[in-house]
C-alpha positions as CSV (number, residue, x, y, z in Angstrom):
1,X,108.1,11.2,-9.9
2,X,111.3,11.8,-11.4
3,X,114.6,11.7,-8.9
4,X,117.0,14.5,-9.7
5,X,120.1,13.5,-12.0
6,X,122.6,13.1,-9.3
7,X,120.4,10.9,-6.9
8,X,119.8,9.4,-10.4
9,X,123.7,8.8,-11.4
10,X,124.0,7.2,-7.8
11,X,121.7,4.8,-8.4
12,X,123.6,3.8,-11.7
13,X,127.0,3.4,-9.9
14,X,125.3,1.5,-7.2
15,X,124.0,-0.5,-9.6
16,X,127.1,-1.0,-11.6
17,X,129.5,-1.3,-8.6
18,X,126.9,-4.1,-7.6
19,X,126.8,-6.2,-11.0
20,X,130.4,-5.7,-11.1
21,X,130.7,-7.1,-7.4
22,X,129.0,-10.4,-8.5
23,X,131.0,-10.7,-11.2
24,X,134.0,-10.4,-9.2
25,X,133.0,-12.8,-6.9
26,X,132.6,-15.8,-9.3
27,X,136.4,-14.3,-10.5
28,X,137.7,-15.8,-7.3
29,X,137.0,-18.6,-7.5
30,X,138.9,-19.0,-10.3
31,X,142.0,-17.4,-9.1
32,X,144.3,-19.3,-6.3
33,X,147.4,-18.3,-3.7
34,X,149.3,-21.2,-2.7
35,X,150.9,-20.9,0.7
36,X,154.7,-22.9,1.8
37,X,155.7,-23.4,5.7
38,X,158.4,-25.5,7.2
39,X,160.8,-24.6,3.8
40,X,158.0,-26.0,1.6
41,X,157.2,-29.6,3.6
42,X,153.8,-28.2,3.3
43,X,151.8,-26.5,1.0
44,X,148.1,-25.3,1.3
45,X,146.1,-23.8,-1.4
46,X,143.0,-21.3,-1.1
47,X,141.1,-20.1,-3.5
48,X,139.6,-15.8,-3.8
49,X,137.0,-17.1,-2.2
50,X,138.9,-18.2,1.5
51,X,138.2,-22.1,0.9
52,X,140.5,-24.3,1.9
53,X,141.3,-26.1,-2.4
54,X,144.2,-28.8,-0.8
55,X,146.8,-29.7,1.0
56,X,150.4,-31.0,0.4
57,X,152.5,-32.2,2.8
58,X,156.5,-33.9,2.6
59,X,156.6,-37.4,3.7
60,X,159.6,-37.4,6.0
61,X,156.2,-34.8,7.7
62,X,154.0,-38.1,7.9
63,X,156.1,-40.0,10.3
64,X,154.8,-40.4,14.1
65,X,157.6,-38.9,16.1
66,X,156.7,-35.2,13.8
67,X,152.9,-35.2,14.7
68,X,153.0,-32.3,16.5
69,X,155.6,-30.7,13.8
70,X,153.2,-31.2,11.5
71,X,149.9,-29.6,12.6
72,X,151.9,-26.6,13.5
73,X,152.8,-26.3,10.1
74,X,149.6,-26.9,9.0
75,X,148.0,-24.7,11.2
76,X,151.2,-22.3,10.5
77,X,150.3,-23.2,6.3
78,X,146.0,-22.7,6.4
79,X,146.5,-19.2,8.0
80,X,149.1,-17.9,5.6
81,X,147.5,-19.4,2.9
82,X,144.2,-17.5,4.5
83,X,146.3,-14.6,4.6
84,X,146.8,-14.4,1.3
85,X,143.3,-14.9,0.3
86,X,142.1,-12.0,1.7
87,X,144.7,-9.9,0.3
88,X,143.8,-11.1,-3.1
89,X,139.9,-10.1,-2.4
90,X,140.7,-6.5,-0.5
91,X,142.6,-6.2,-3.6
92,X,140.3,-7.1,-5.9
93,X,137.6,-5.3,-3.8
94,X,139.5,-1.8,-4.4
95,X,139.1,-2.5,-8.3
96,X,135.9,-2.2,-7.9
97,X,134.7,0.5,-5.7
98,X,138.1,2.4,-6.9
99,X,139.3,2.8,-3.8
100,X,135.9,3.8,-2.1
101,X,135.3,3.0,1.1
102,X,132.7,0.2,2.4
103,X,131.1,-0.1,5.1
104,X,132.4,-2.0,8.7
105,X,131.3,-6.0,8.2
106,X,130.3,-5.4,4.6
107,X,130.9,-8.8,3.1
108,X,130.6,-9.9,-1.0
109,X,127.8,-11.1,-1.8
110,X,128.3,-15.7,-0.9
111,X,130.9,-14.9,1.4
């Protein structure tokens, strides 16, 4: 039994999108975003898969009396970097899907 041409085209398109999403997942590992908070006193670097790669802290924040501020800046820095990585992910997904809305809760393979 053969599928109607329209359905065949749809399956091919789904396969193309799936392959492109797999490629995009790999590419996102190599894309990096950095967030700076506290006037650049804390820098957090995250890849496109939303994995924290590094946290850099200016030495003056390593004093015991600066502990609370450092903790606040770390939280702010990680959240800002993850926000940037999420925006990068959404931008890359939009390229793959051509603006096609994905179902709620959809995740790329490996995320």
